C-alpha positions as CSV (number, residue, x, y, z in Angstrom):
1,X,-5.5,37.4,-25.4
2,X,-8.2,39.0,-23.0
3,X,-9.0,37.6,-19.4
4,X,-12.6,36.6,-21.0
5,X,-10.9,34.5,-24.0
6,X,-8.2,33.1,-22.0
7,X,-11.3,32.2,-19.5
8,X,-13.2,30.9,-22.0
9,X,-10.7,28.3,-23.5
10,X,-10.1,27.4,-19.7
11,X,-13.6,26.4,-19.2
12,X,-13.6,24.9,-22.8
13,X,-10.8,22.3,-22.6
14,X,-12.3,21.3,-18.7
15,X,-15.6,20.5,-20.5
16,X,-13.7,18.3,-22.9
17,X,-11.7,16.5,-20.5
18,X,-14.5,16.1,-18.5
19,X,-16.4,14.6,-21.7
20,X,-14.0,12.3,-22.4
21,X,-13.7,11.2,-18.9
22,X,-17.4,10.3,-18.9
23,X,-17.2,8.5,-22.3
24,X,-14.2,6.6,-20.8
25,X,-16.6,5.8,-18.3
26,X,-19.6,4.2,-20.1
27,X,-17.1,2.4,-22.5
28,X,-15.9,0.4,-19.8
29,X,-19.4,0.3,-18.1
30,X,-18.4,1.9,-15.0
31,X,-20.8,4.0,-13.0
32,X,-21.3,7.9,-14.2
33,X,-18.4,9.8,-11.7
34,X,-16.5,7.1,-10.5
35,X,-13.5,8.8,-11.2
36,X,-12.0,11.6,-9.6
37,X,-10.3,14.8,-12.3
38,X,-7.5,15.8,-10.5
39,X,-6.3,19.6,-11.9
40,X,-2.4,19.4,-11.7
41,X,-1.5,23.0,-11.4
42,X,2.2,22.7,-11.3
43,X,3.7,25.6,-12.6
44,X,0.7,27.3,-13.2
45,X,0.5,31.0,-11.4
46,X,-3.0,31.5,-9.4
47,X,-4.5,34.0,-12.2
48,X,-4.1,30.6,-14.5
49,X,-5.9,28.4,-11.7
50,X,-9.2,31.3,-11.3
51,X,-10.7,30.3,-14.4
52,X,-10.3,26.6,-13.9
53,X,-12.0,27.1,-10.5
54,X,-14.8,29.2,-11.8
55,X,-15.6,26.6,-14.3
56,X,-16.5,24.4,-11.6
57,X,-13.6,22.8,-10.8
58,X,-12.7,21.9,-7.1
59,X,-9.9,19.0,-6.9
60,X,-6.3,19.7,-7.9
61,X,-2.9,19.1,-7.5
62,X,0.7,20.1,-7.2
63,X,4.0,18.3,-7.5
64,X,5.6,20.4,-4.8
65,X,5.4,21.6,-1.4
66,X,7.0,25.1,-1.5
67,X,4.9,26.0,-4.7
68,X,1.8,25.0,-3.6
69,X,2.2,27.1,-0.4
70,X,2.8,30.0,-2.4
71,X,-0.3,29.3,-4.0
72,X,-3.0,27.7,-2.4
73,X,-3.8,29.5,1.0
74,X,-5.4,32.6,-0.9
75,X,-6.8,30.9,-3.3
76,X,-8.6,29.0,-0.8
77,X,-9.2,32.2,0.9
78,X,-10.7,33.3,-2.2
79,X,-12.4,30.5,-3.1
80,X,-14.0,28.3,-0.1
81,X,-13.5,24.7,0.3
82,X,-10.9,23.5,-2.2
83,X,-9.3,20.0,-2.0
84,X,-5.7,19.5,-2.8
85,X,-3.6,16.8,-3.7
86,X,0.5,16.1,-3.2
87,X,1.1,13.9,-6.4
88,X,4.8,14.9,-6.7
89,X,7.4,13.4,-4.2
90,X,8.1,14.3,-0.9
91,X,10.9,14.7,1.4
92,X,10.6,14.2,4.6
93,X,11.4,18.0,6.1
94,X,8.5,19.3,4.4
95,X,6.0,16.7,5.9
96,X,4.9,19.5,8.7
97,X,3.5,21.8,5.8
98,X,2.5,19.0,3.1
99,X,0.2,17.7,6.2
100,X,-1.0,21.1,6.7
101,X,-1.4,22.3,3.0
102,X,-2.8,18.7,1.4
103,X,-5.6,16.8,1.8
104,X,-4.4,13.9,0.1
105,X,-0.8,12.5,-0.7
106,X,0.0,10.2,-3.7
107,X,3.5,9.5,-3.0
108,X,4.0,7.8,0.4
109,X,7.3,5.7,-0.7
110,X,9.7,4.6,1.7
111,X,9.4,4.6,5.8
112,X,11.2,7.6,6.2
113,X,8.2,9.7,4.7
114,X,5.6,7.4,6.2
115,X,7.2,8.1,9.7
116,X,7.2,11.7,9.2
117,X,3.8,12.2,7.7
118,X,2.0,9.9,10.7
119,X,3.7,12.3,13.3
120,X,2.6,15.4,11.6
121,X,-0.9,13.9,11.2
122,X,-0.9,13.1,15.1
123,X,0.7,16.6,15.5
124,X,-1.4,18.5,13.6
125,X,-5.0,16.6,14.4
126,X,-5.7,15.6,10.9
127,X,-6.3,12.8,8.8
128,X,-5.3,12.6,5.3
129,X,-6.1,10.4,2.6
130,X,-2.7,8.3,1.6
131,X,-1.8,6.8,-1.2
132,X,1.3,4.4,-1.6
133,X,3.6,5.4,-5.5
134,X,5.0,2.0,-7.0
135,X,7.8,2.3,-9.6
136,X,6.1,-0.2,-11.9
137,X,8.6,0.3,-14.6
138,X,11.5,-0.1,-12.1
139,X,12.9,3.0,-13.2
140,X,16.7,3.7,-10.8
141,X,15.8,7.5,-11.1
142,X,11.9,7.7,-10.2
143,X,10.6,7.6,-7.1
144,X,8.4,4.6,-6.1
145,X,8.3,1.3,-4.1
146,X,9.4,-1.5,-6.4
147,X,6.3,-3.9,-7.3
148,X,7.6,-7.0,-5.7
149,X,7.8,-4.8,-2.1
150,X,4.7,-2.9,-2.0
151,X,2.7,-5.6,0.0
152,X,5.1,-5.8,3.0
153,X,5.5,-1.6,2.7
154,X,1.9,-1.1,2.6
155,X,1.6,-3.4,5.7
156,X,4.6,-1.4,7.5
157,X,2.8,1.2,6.8
158,X,-0.4,0.3,8.8
159,X,1.3,-2.0,11.4
160,X,4.2,0.3,12.1
161,X,3.0,4.1,11.9
162,X,-1.4,3.1,11.4
163,X,-1.6,4.7,8.3
164,X,-5.0,3.8,6.4
165,X,-3.5,3.5,3.4
166,X,-6.2,4.3,0.9
167,X,-4.6,3.1,-2.3
168,X,-1.9,3.1,-4.7
169,X,-0.2,5.9,-7.7
170,X,2.3,5.2,-10.9
171,X,3.7,7.0,-13.4
172,X,4.5,4.6,-16.2
173,X,8.0,5.0,-18.1
174,X,7.7,7.8,-20.3
175,X,8.6,5.7,-23.5
176,X,6.4,2.4,-22.3
177,X,2.9,1.6,-23.3
178,X,0.9,2.3,-20.1
179,X,-1.3,0.1,-20.1
180,X,0.6,-2.8,-18.6
181,X,1.6,-0.9,-15.6
182,X,-2.3,0.3,-15.2
183,X,-3.2,-3.2,-15.0
184,X,-0.1,-4.0,-12.8
185,X,-1.0,-1.3,-10.7
186,X,-4.8,-2.7,-10.7
187,X,-3.9,-6.1,-10.0
188,X,-1.6,-4.9,-7.2
189,X,-4.5,-2.7,-5.4
190,X,-7.1,-5.2,-5.8
191,X,-4.8,-7.6,-3.6
192,X,-4.4,-6.3,-1.1
193,X,-7.9,-4.8,-0.9
194,X,-7.4,-1.0,-1.8
195,X,-10.0,1.4,-2.9
196,X,-8.4,4.1,-5.1
197,X,-5.8,3.8,-8.0
198,X,-3.9,6.9,-9.0
199,X,-3.6,7.1,-12.6
200,X,-3.4,8.5,-16.0
201,X,-2.4,11.7,-17.0
202,X,-3.3,13.8,-19.9
203,X,-2.3,11.7,-22.8
204,X,-3.3,8.3,-21.6
205,X,-6.0,8.8,-18.9
206,X,-8.9,7.1,-20.9
207,X,-6.3,4.0,-20.6
208,X,-6.3,4.3,-17.7
209,X,-9.9,4.7,-16.9
210,X,-10.8,1.3,-19.2
211,X,-7.9,-0.4,-16.5
212,X,-9.9,0.9,-13.4
213,X,-8.5,4.3,-12.4
214,X,-10.0,6.3,-9.5
215,X,-8.3,9.2,-9.6
216,X,-6.7,10.8,-13.0
217,X,-4.3,13.6,-12.9
218,X,-4.9,16.0,-15.8
219,X,-3.0,19.1,-16.7
220,X,-1.3,20.5,-19.8
221,X,-5.2,19.2,-21.2
222,X,-6.6,21.6,-19.0
223,X,-4.7,24.5,-18.5
224,X,-2.5,24.0,-21.6
225,X,1.8,23.7,-22.0
226,X,3.7,24.0,-19.4
227,X,6.7,26.3,-18.9
228,X,9.5,24.5,-17.1
229,X,12.2,27.3,-17.2
230,X,10.1,28.7,-14.5
231,X,9.6,25.9,-12.4
232,X,10.6,26.3,-9.0
233,X,13.7,24.7,-7.2
234,X,12.2,21.3,-5.7
235,X,11.0,21.3,-2.3
């Protein structure tokens, strides 16, 4: 397949996702543009990302600090201002690099991370938008604060570390109906007065929009299917 054909296909998929978001906003009686599309580029090389940038997308997500560091400084140099979101787990020893690379972190989920990010933002004199990840399904293998602990954790982030938490993020269990998890996240955010709800991916973002999502994280519907055999080691 030619580069032009590939670029045309990506542009068509991106346009389709944007149309679906706009329709979901209308169906939910929400203002146009109230939902931010984050194009999640994990496992995709810079050559696969460039056509998405060329099609007008300026907000992107990555799951791993190490992978982002290998791609985005050059892409930003080429393309001008882009907004980059960390939507995967963060280790405290990667906080310095994460604060330098990203504009938004969706996965604050324990005090050690909150402390490391706060220290790095102060050291680098950089303010990031921060969200707390909530483990709405109480899955033992998954990162995130348990729903019953969210109020106390957000208060701790604010009071102990001076973090202006902007919202909440969740990834529902893969075998569960996502709507109850999105509804729970919306309830928690409303109780805490948080503006941002990061929820919904390629298979369920319209449901998430109906239930209040402000940020949807869409990857395969834009980039195509991923080859996880090439995914870098965790960072």
